[in-house]
C-alpha positions in Angstrom: -125.7 -6.0 12.5 -123.0 -5.2 10.0 -122.3 -1.5 10.0 -120.2 0.6 7.7 -117.7 3.2 8.9 -118.3 6.7 7.7 -115.6 7.3 5.1 -114.6 10.6 3.5 -114.4 9.9 -0.3 -113.0 12.3 -2.9 -115.5 13.4 -5.4 -113.3 14.8 -8.1 -111.2 12.7 -10.5 -107.8 12.4 -8.9 -106.3 9.4 -10.7 -102.9 9.1 -12.3 -104.6 8.2 -15.6 -107.2 9.9 -17.8 -110.9 9.3 -17.4 -112.4 7.1 -20.1 -115.6 8.3 -21.8 -116.6 4.6 -22.5 -117.3 3.7 -18.9 -119.4 5.0 -16.0 -117.5 5.6 -12.8 -118.7 5.8 -9.2 -117.5 5.4 -5.7 -118.7 2.4 -3.7 -118.0 1.0 -0.2 -118.3 -2.5 1.3 -117.4 -4.1 4.7 -115.0 -7.0 5.3 -115.6 -9.6 8.0 -113.5 -7.7 10.5 -115.9 -4.7 10.2 -113.5 -2.5 8.2 -115.2 -0.5 5.5 -113.4 -0.5 2.2 -113.6 2.2 -0.5 -113.5 1.4 -4.2 -113.9 2.9 -7.6 -116.5 1.0 -9.7 -116.3 1.1 -13.5 -119.2 -0.1 -15.6 -119.2 -0.3 -19.4 -121.6 2.4 -20.8 -124.9 1.0 -22.1 -124.2 -2.4 -20.6 -127.1 -4.7 -20.5 -127.8 -7.9 -18.5 -125.7 -9.5 -15.9 -122.0 -8.7 -16.4 -118.8 -10.6 -15.7 -116.9 -8.8 -12.9 -113.3 -8.3 -11.8 -111.9 -6.9 -8.5 -108.5 -5.3 -8.7 -106.0 -4.3 -6.0 -102.3 -3.3 -5.8 -99.5 -2.6 -5.8 -98.4 -3.1 -2.2 -98.3 0.5 -0.7 -100.3 2.0 -3.6 -103.8 3.3 -3.9 -106.7 2.7 -6.2 -106.1 6.0 -8.0 -102.9 4.5 -9.4 -102.4 1.4 -11.5 -105.2 -0.8 -10.0 -107.6 1.8 -11.2 -106.0 1.8 -14.7 -106.4 -2.0 -14.9 -110.0 -1.7 -13.7 -111.0 1.1 -16.1 -109.3 -0.6 -19.0 -111.0 -3.9 -18.4 -114.4 -2.1 -18.0 -113.8 -0.7 -21.5 -113.6 -4.3 -22.6 -116.9 -5.3 -21.2 -116.3 -6.2 -17.6 -117.8 -4.5 -14.5 -114.8 -3.8 -12.3 -113.8 -2.4 -9.0 -110.4 -1.1 -7.8 -110.3 -1.0 -4.0 -108.0 0.4 -1.3 -107.1 -2.3 1.2 -107.7 -2.0 4.9 -105.8 0.8 6.8 -104.9 2.4 3.5 -106.0 5.1 1.1 -109.7 6.0 1.5 -110.6 2.7 3.2 -111.2 2.5 6.9 -109.3 0.8 9.7 -107.1 2.0 12.4 -104.1 2.1 13.0 -103.3 3.4 9.5 -100.6 1.9 7.3 -100.7 -1.6 8.7 -100.7 -4.8 6.6 -101.8 -8.3 7.4 -101.7 -11.5 5.3 -105.0 -12.5 6.8 -106.9 -9.2 6.7 -105.6 -8.3 3.3 -106.7 -11.7 1.9 -110.1 -11.0 3.5 -110.2 -7.6 1.7 -110.2 -9.5 -1.6 -112.8 -11.9 -0.4 -115.0 -9.0 0.7 -114.6 -7.5 -2.7 -115.9 -10.8 -4.2 -118.8 -10.6 -1.7 -119.7 -7.1 -2.9 -119.6 -8.1 -6.6 -121.6 -11.3 -6.0 -124.4 -9.3 -4.5 -124.4 -6.5 -7.0 -127.5 -6.5 -9.2 -125.5 -5.8 -12.3 -123.1 -8.8 -11.8 -123.4 -12.5 -12.7 -122.1 -14.0 -9.4 -120.9 -17.1 -11.3 -118.5 -15.0 -13.5 -116.1 -13.2 -11.0 -112.4 -12.8 -11.3 -109.6 -10.9 -9.5 -106.4 -9.1 -10.5 -103.6 -8.6 -8.0 -100.6 -6.4 -8.8 -97.2 -6.5 -7.1 -97.6 -7.6 -3.5 -101.3 -8.0 -4.2 -100.5 -10.5 -6.9 -99.4 -12.9 -4.1 -102.5 -11.9 -2.1 -104.6 -12.7 -5.2 -103.1 -16.2 -5.4 -103.7 -16.7 -1.7 -107.3 -15.6 -2.1 -107.8 -17.9 -5.1 -106.6 -20.8 -3.0 -109.3 -20.0 -0.4 -112.3 -18.5 -2.3 -114.1 -21.1 -4.5 -116.3 -18.4 -6.0 -113.4 -16.9 -8.0 -113.3 -18.3 -11.5 -110.1 -16.6 -12.8 -107.1 -14.9 -11.3 -104.3 -12.7 -12.7 -101.2 -12.1 -10.7 -99.3 -9.2 -12.4 -95.6 -8.5 -11.6 -96.2 -10.2 -8.3 -94.4 -10.2 -5.0 -94.7 -12.9 -2.3 -94.7 -10.5 0.6 -94.1 -13.2 3.1 -91.0 -14.4 1.3 -89.4 -11.0 0.9 -90.1 -10.1 4.5 -88.7 -13.4 5.9 -85.8 -13.8 3.5 -85.0 -10.4 2.1 -84.7 -9.4 -1.6 -83.4 -12.3 -3.7 -83.4 -14.4 -0.5 -80.2 -12.7 0.5 -81.3 -12.7 4.2 -82.5 -16.2 4.4 -81.0 -17.3 7.7 -82.2 -17.8 11.2 -79.9 -15.1 12.5 -81.1 -12.5 10.0 -84.7 -13.3 10.9 -84.0 -13.1 14.6 -82.4 -9.6 14.2 -85.5 -8.5 12.2 -87.9 -9.8 14.9 -85.8 -8.2 17.7 -85.7 -4.8 15.9 -89.5 -4.8 15.4 -90.2 -5.9 18.9 -88.1 -3.0 20.2 -89.9 -0.6 17.8 -93.2 -1.7 19.2 -92.3 -0.3 22.6 -90.8 2.9 21.2 -94.0 3.5 19.3 -96.1 3.0 22.4 -93.9 5.3 24.4 -94.0 7.9 21.7 -97.8 7.6 21.3 -97.6 7.1 17.5 -96.3 4.6 15.0 -93.1 5.4 13.2 -93.2 5.4 9.4 -90.7 3.3 7.6 -90.4 5.8 4.7 -91.6 5.3 1.2 -89.5 5.1 -2.0 -86.2 6.8 -1.3 -86.0 10.5 -2.2 -83.7 12.0 -3.4 -82.6 9.1 -5.4 -79.0 8.1 -4.8 -76.8 7.9 -7.9 -75.7 4.4 -7.0 -79.3 3.1 -6.3 -80.0 -0.4 -7.6 -82.1 -0.6 -10.8 -85.2 -1.7 -9.0 -85.1 1.3 -6.7 -84.7 3.6 -9.7 -87.7 1.7 -11.3 -89.8 2.5 -8.2 -88.7 6.1 -8.0 -89.6 6.6 -11.7 -93.2 5.6 -10.9 -94.0 6.7 -7.4 -92.0 9.9 -7.1 -92.6 11.5 -10.5 -95.7 12.8 -12.3 -96.0 9.4 -13.9 -97.5 7.8 -10.8 -97.2 10.0 -7.7 -100.3 10.2 -5.6 -100.8 12.1 -2.3 -102.5 9.1 -0.6 -100.0 6.5 -1.8 -97.7 5.1 0.9 -94.9 4.4 -1.5 -95.1 8.0 -2.9 -94.9 9.4 0.6 -94.1 8.1 4.2 -94.4 4.4 3.6 -95.8 1.7 5.9 -95.3 1.8 9.6 -91.9 0.3 10.6 -93.8 -2.6 12.2 -96.6 -2.6 9.6 -95.6 -5.8 7.9 -94.3 -7.6 11.0 -96.6 -10.6 10.8 -95.5 -11.5 7.3 -92.2 -12.8 8.6 -93.8 -15.8 10.2 -97.1 -16.2 8.4 -96.6 -17.6 4.9 -99.2 -17.2 2.1 -99.5 -19.3 -1.0 -100.2 -22.5 1.0 -102.1 -25.2 -1.1 -101.7 -23.1 -4.2 -101.5 -26.4 -6.2 -105.1 -27.1 -5.1 -106.4 -24.0 -6.9 -109.0 -25.4 -9.3 -109.9 -22.1 -11.1 -107.8 -20.5 -13.8 -104.7 -18.5 -13.0 -102.5 -16.4 -15.2 -99.1 -15.2 -13.7 -97.5 -12.6 -15.8 -94.1 -10.9 -15.3 -91.5 -8.9 -17.2 -88.2 -10.7 -17.7 -86.4 -7.4 -16.8 -88.2 -7.2 -13.5 -86.2 -7.7 -10.3 -89.2 -9.5 -8.9 -89.6 -12.0 -11.8 -88.3 -14.9 -9.5 -91.4 -14.5 -7.3 -93.7 -15.1 -10.3 -91.7 -18.0 -11.7 -91.4 -19.7 -8.4 -95.1 -19.2 -7.5 -96.2 -20.6 -10.8 -93.9 -23.6 -10.4 -95.3 -24.3 -6.9 -98.8 -23.9 -8.1 -98.5 -26.6 -10.9 -96.3 -29.0 -9.0 -98.1 -32.2 -8.3 -101.4 -30.4 -9.2 -104.4 -32.1 -10.7 -105.5 -28.6 -12.0 -102.5 -27.5 -14.0 -104.2 -27.3 -17.4 -105.8 -23.9 -16.7 -102.6 -22.3 -15.3 -100.3 -20.1 -17.3 -97.0 -18.3 -16.8 -96.5 -15.4 -19.2 -93.0 -13.9 -19.3 -92.9 -10.6 -21.2 -89.5 -9.7 -22.9 -87.9 -6.4 -22.0 -90.4 -5.4 -19.4 -89.5 -4.2 -15.9 -91.5 -4.4 -12.6 -93.2 -1.0 -12.9 -93.8 -1.3 -16.7 -96.7 -3.6 -15.7 -98.0 -0.8 -13.4 -98.9 1.6 -16.2 -97.4 0.3 -19.4 -94.0 2.1 -18.9 -94.6 4.2 -22.0 -94.4 1.1 -24.2 -97.8 -0.5 -23.8 -96.3 -3.3 -21.7 -99.5 -4.4 -20.1 -101.0 -7.1 -22.3 -104.6 -6.1 -22.0 -105.6 -8.0 -25.1 -104.3 -11.2 -23.4 -106.2 -10.3 -20.2 -109.4 -9.8 -22.1 -109.0 -13.2 -23.8 -108.2 -14.9 -20.5 -111.1 -13.5 -18.6 -113.5 -13.9 -21.5 -112.6 -17.6 -21.7 -112.9 -18.3 -17.9 -115.7 -16.0 -17.1 -118.0 -17.3 -19.8 
């Protein structure tokens, strides 16, 4: 029998964005195939009638549903979609121990479990389900779309390929056998240190205080996660970060396999001022290369937009919600 863990869910509104009066909000839970209970915020258009198209949202990597995934979900609900923003396994209000671990397999399953939940919801048309993944969850969303045939439309926003960045470093600057060996050796040593200490060492979230000579992308993250703009008490990036060994398996377990076999619609969107833009461009190129299904794939590059501008708009309405509404309306008919 499938059993849910008992989760402690916050009842008050504790998001980084204001509550909309045009949607109904509630907390929901569902279980993935590993028995981990996930917590989500569900947003339903007020006075909605009939079976609705639905969207599951997650990300960024190290964030919680009270941050930008919730903003995406609430905004898309205002536009007529039933949506959920969920915390992945081991993170936020979701279950799973040890905390602050990540897994390319389990986190892909988290998205598929969200599709399970939506498919069985009495308010949802199970033939009209899409997903949105932000930052590292953009890569997870593409990985899920390659696996889950129930998904009709996918958006990867300001995406990271977490396997690539863990195995090769930022901008592929550590793409060598020796560099990967040193990473593996360090994490293997850390495993033993953690066991001897009886707890897992945290890797640290976004650097604070911010060094004057910090790279632009570090300043970009700081401006979101460490200020009133996006700080949240449960967010890993705002606080202690992942465990040092939390992303260990990403080094040797690539995602995005068979992405050129995705038959459903995919929109990859990125700002051209984002340090991460190469992830989106390359993922799109791989997805359409030698593909029989390239006609419903799109790459949207947004001028003057940084990585975190697509988290919350960056004060300049950078998130193209009109485009997202048109995209999902077309492919979730």
